Phi, psi and omega in degrees: 000135176270130179236071181261151179286151181298140180257355187256350185202149170253161184302123182299145178227148167035239188293335182293331181289337186243025175303130183287141177302332181300325179298320181296321187274358184274070187288350179251033182282214188294336175253095191288142168290149181290337179200158174238107184258148170281165182303320183289340183270349183291141178294147180286131178233164183298150172285168176300319180301320179290321180293321183276351183301130177066007175071019184280342182299134174256120187227152181210145176287139185225132166219132186262008184294128188250357181237183184278010177216147175275005172294334178263091183281134179299144180283168176301318180295322176295319178294321176301317176304312183296317183291327174297318178298312182296320177296319178298333178273358176097005178278137179236006173216136172246149176252132178247177189233330180232159176253330189215354182296324172233170189267008185296319186298315177303317182292329176300314180295321177297321180294317179296316177302316181295318180294323178291327177292324179286325182215101183302342179275354181296130186235118175205126180245168185233130165265102193274114179278139177241108185288135180236130179239151171280170173296135180072020179301145177066021173244182178282353183222066178293141177252099186283354177273344180240183179228158171277084190298320182297312180293318180295323179296321178298317178300314181295315181300319179294321178298319179298315181295319177296318180297325178287315185286331186231052183293342177276353182244316180286120181242338178220139169245121181252112183275102178091144173238112184049043186274348183246349183280135192288339178286352173279063195296340183282342191207357191295152180241169174281154181305334181298328180290313178297318179301317180302314183285326174299315178297326177299312180294322179295323177295322177296322175296314181299325181277355181080012180287327173230162186302135180292338181280355176284132175271144178243133180211186166227140185253111190213166178305147182305325181295325180295337179264015176088008183272001180234235184294148187294342183295339177279344186275088186238163176302326179292319175299319179300321177294322178295318177302321178290333186275329183282158177279333171201161178265128178249104186250151178253145174218131184223078174299337176306311180291329181289347176297340174259312189277339178211073195275004187303321182288347188256323193289339179299334180240025184302326182301335181294337181238028181292153181298335181283345182224065187296340181264008183296157178290124181249013186298319181293320179297316183287331173296322177294320180295316179296320178297325178297315177297319180294327175294321177295321175299313183298319180292323177292316179300320179298315182291315179301317181294331177290338179264316182219092189303334182266003187281128178285146175236124176237166182262110183279346176196134162200146183195179182211129182277148182267341183218144168200145177246019181230235186303333189247010181259197184302331179267002178237231181284345182059031181285329185293141177165152181292323178294318178298316178300314180302310182295320181297313180296319180296315181294315182290323179293317179297317179297314183298317179298317180294327183271354183072031183251132173280136183240118174267108180287145175245113003211182187289304186231147172301140180232105188289351179287341190291331173219065191300330182280350183223083184304334181272003181288149186298328183299337179276357194227035176270353186289161172280337180230134184271181185288351177256021178067027179262121177284126181288171189306328181300338182254001187301318182299312179297318181296314181295333179278357177091015183298333182248018179300125177089349178273146181226163172226120187065026180081359182248146182289163175273131181235167177292150181291345176268009178289130180301000000 
């Protein structure tokens, strides 16, 4: 069993838990949108089906938080900096996680609008995450048989409003992030809850309330989609597979280097602390094959329920640093070279297989394990908090892909820069 901490949310506190939906929907607030278009005036953009066709779409998980707390929400201008960088690297879709708990999502849409106003050719779409909690989530007594209906309704309502206001940008709505996998012990729900909200969005599409070209899914661990132990393979899950437009599954061999290390330990000497410069190519090929096996097992189960249903990878990633289970005193899996090889291997496989791969993630976010700056959850990004592009980006950086782009007003440099 993998027991990794959640990457999409921190425990809600105080005023953040009760942010009014009105704040989310106030798109003409202090940070003004460049324009307010009616639905009929919006430029036509590709549907999700067209974007996902043949697996050519380049997508990445995005959070713009730059400090150890999400109380400091990135500004529209800061998000614009980030999106320019991602666009320069060839990404045309970002994945988000919440709609209204914090104000980042609203600002993301304002930033994209502003960039499009400055340059009509600027292209960036959103896979909009809708956070789902069980009843009593983030308390000492979570009730996994029920849901926090009030909080979930707020998330859903905000997603509907965003989908209506930004139908040219929102291409996927993902109901829940690792919301059904049982190791998400603080908040997971039963599949019936996710199914209910997926059906809700599908009904809105049928009624013409939101664009019919938007795909609806849930983004969850491969086991939650029936690709692992049989206990997840239930009639309700089968109904959910039938209800979504595609399956968005997660795979993390990085975490399995600790929790299920058999595939890794045969070549452990290649990444031993005593030989940090050793060739890790064979080890990382094994790790990539492990992820591909999880995809294949999920695809087999999904196809047994709905033969035509597409399966894409909604998250996979590799951390560059860790001081715990994945560091020198553990599996020693963390590292920039390992990250580079994993992304290269998985990207090449996905393109050949026609699978869209959402990489995790764009930038390091120190709030995710704020009490432990050296923890792996803070270091999954392609670019760290000091504007250093990790090894996976060196080729693009050296070729000038990020020439002239800045973050916090400072240029992006190689991670080996003194």
